[in-house]
ZAVEX-500376 format. One record per atom (N, C-alpha, C): atom name; x, y negated, z; residue in one letter. Coordinates in Angstrom, 1 decimal. Layout:
ZAVEX-500376
[site CA,[X,Y,Z],A]
...
//
This chain:
ZAVEX-500376
[site N,[-2.5,2.1,-16.9],M]
[site CA,[-2.4,1.3,-15.8],M]
[site C,[-0.8,1.6,-14.9],M]
[site N,[-0.3,0.5,-14.4],Y]
[site CA,[1.2,0.9,-13.8],Y]
[site C,[0.8,0.5,-12.5],Y]
[site N,[1.6,1.3,-11.4],A]
[site CA,[1.6,1.0,-10.2],A]
[site C,[3.1,1.0,-9.6],A]
[site N,[3.2,0.1,-8.6],I]
[site CA,[4.6,0.1,-8.1],I]
[site C,[4.2,0.6,-6.6],I]
[site N,[5.0,1.7,-6.4],A]
[site CA,[4.9,2.1,-5.0],A]
[site C,[6.2,2.0,-4.1],A]
[site N,[5.9,2.3,-2.9],F]
[site CA,[7.3,1.9,-2.2],F]
[site C,[7.0,2.8,-0.8],F]
[site N,[7.9,3.0,-0.2],D]
[site CA,[7.9,3.7,1.2],D]
[site C,[9.0,3.3,1.9],D]
[site N,[8.7,2.8,3.0],L]
[site CA,[9.8,2.3,4.0],L]
[site C,[10.2,3.4,5.0],L]
[site N,[11.4,3.5,5.1],V]
[site CA,[12.0,4.3,6.1],V]
[site C,[12.0,3.5,7.4],V]
[site N,[11.3,4.0,8.4],V]
[site CA,[11.2,3.2,9.6],V]
[site C,[12.5,2.8,10.2],V]
[site N,[13.5,3.8,10.3],K]
[site CA,[14.8,3.6,11.1],K]
[site C,[15.4,2.4,10.1],K]
[site N,[15.6,2.8,8.9],G]
[site CA,[16.3,1.9,7.9],G]
[site C,[15.6,0.5,8.1],G]
[site N,[14.5,0.3,8.1],T]
[site CA,[13.9,-1.1,8.2],T]
[site C,[14.2,-1.7,9.4],T]
[site N,[14.0,-0.8,10.6],Q]
[site CA,[14.6,-1.4,11.8],Q]
[site C,[15.9,-2.0,11.9],Q]
[site N,[16.8,-1.3,11.1],D]
[site CA,[18.3,-1.7,11.1],D]
[site C,[18.5,-2.8,10.3],D]
[site N,[17.7,-3.1,9.1],Y]
[site CA,[17.9,-4.0,8.2],Y]
[site C,[17.1,-5.2,7.9],Y]
[site N,[15.7,-5.0,8.5],H]
[site CA,[15.0,-6.3,8.4],H]
[site C,[15.2,-7.2,9.6],H]
[site N,[15.4,-8.2,9.4],P]
[site CA,[15.6,-9.2,10.7],P]
[site C,[14.4,-9.3,11.6],P]
[site N,[13.2,-8.9,11.1],K]
[site CA,[12.2,-9.3,12.0],K]
[site C,[11.3,-7.8,12.3],K]
[site N,[11.8,-6.8,11.7],G]
[site CA,[11.1,-5.4,12.2],G]
[site C,[10.2,-4.8,11.0],G]
[site N,[9.8,-3.7,11.2],V]
[site CA,[8.9,-2.9,10.6],V]
[site C,[7.5,-3.8,10.1],V]
[site N,[6.9,-4.2,11.2],Q]
[site CA,[5.7,-4.9,11.0],Q]
[site C,[5.7,-6.1,10.0],Q]
[site N,[6.7,-6.9,10.1],Q]
[site CA,[7.1,-8.1,9.2],Q]
[site C,[7.4,-7.5,7.7],Q]
[site N,[8.2,-6.7,7.9],A]
[site CA,[8.5,-6.0,6.5],A]
[site C,[7.2,-5.6,5.6],A]
[site N,[6.3,-4.8,6.3],Y]
[site CA,[5.2,-4.6,5.4],Y]
[site C,[4.4,-5.9,5.4],Y]
[site N,[4.2,-6.9,6.2],T]
[site CA,[3.5,-8.1,5.9],T]
[site C,[4.3,-8.8,5.0],T]
[site N,[5.5,-8.8,4.7],D]
[site CA,[6.3,-9.4,3.5],D]
[site C,[5.9,-8.8,2.3],D]
[site N,[5.6,-7.5,2.0],I]
[site CA,[5.4,-6.8,0.9],I]
[site C,[3.9,-7.2,0.7],I]
[site N,[3.1,-7.1,1.7],G]
[site CA,[1.6,-7.6,1.3],G]
[site C,[1.5,-9.0,0.8],G]
[site N,[2.4,-9.8,1.2],A]
[site CA,[2.3,-11.1,0.6],A]
[site C,[2.7,-11.4,-0.8],A]
[site N,[2.9,-10.4,-1.5],F]
[site CA,[3.1,-10.5,-2.9],F]
[site C,[1.6,-10.6,-3.7],F]
[site N,[1.4,-11.4,-4.7],R]
[site CA,[0.3,-11.5,-5.4],R]
[site C,[0.4,-10.7,-6.7],R]
[site N,[-0.7,-10.6,-7.2],I]
[site CA,[-0.7,-9.9,-8.4],I]
[site C,[0.0,-10.7,-9.4],I]
[site N,[0.0,-12.0,-9.5],E]
[site CA,[0.6,-12.8,-10.5],E]
[site C,[2.2,-12.6,-10.5],E]
[site N,[2.9,-12.2,-9.1],Q]
[site CA,[4.0,-12.1,-9.0],Q]
[site C,[4.6,-10.7,-9.5],Q]
[site N,[3.9,-9.6,-9.3],W]
[site CA,[4.0,-8.3,-9.6],W]
[site C,[4.0,-8.3,-11.2],W]
[site N,[3.3,-9.1,-11.9],S]
[site CA,[3.2,-9.2,-13.4],S]
[site C,[4.5,-9.6,-14.0],S]
[site N,[5.4,-10.0,-13.3],D]
[site CA,[6.7,-10.4,-13.9],D]
[site C,[7.5,-9.3,-14.4],D]
[site N,[7.1,-8.2,-14.0],F]
[site CA,[7.5,-6.8,-14.5],F]
[site C,[7.0,-6.3,-15.7],F]
[site N,[6.0,-7.1,-16.4],T]
[site CA,[5.4,-6.5,-17.7],T]
[site C,[6.3,-6.3,-18.7],T]
[site N,[7.2,-7.3,-19.0],D]
[site CA,[8.2,-7.0,-20.1],D]
[site C,[8.9,-5.6,-19.9],D]
[site N,[9.6,-5.5,-18.5],F]
[site CA,[10.2,-4.5,-18.3],F]
[site C,[9.3,-3.0,-18.5],F]
[site N,[8.2,-3.2,-18.2],I]
[site CA,[7.3,-1.8,-18.2],I]
[site C,[7.1,-1.5,-19.8],I]
[site N,[6.8,-2.6,-20.4],R]
[site CA,[6.4,-2.3,-21.8],R]
[site C,[7.8,-1.8,-22.7],R]
[site N,[8.8,-2.3,-22.2],N]
[site CA,[10.1,-1.7,-23.1],N]
[site C,[10.6,-0.5,-22.6],N]
//
């Protein structure tokens, strides 16, 4: 099983995400399993 991990740096997120830290996490949470499966070919190669 493969997992994709991420770690947001709060200061960087405040500087670069137009709606702030909370919205950045909401955006990440909005991805569905089907969208992550787009990486399958990349992982297998």
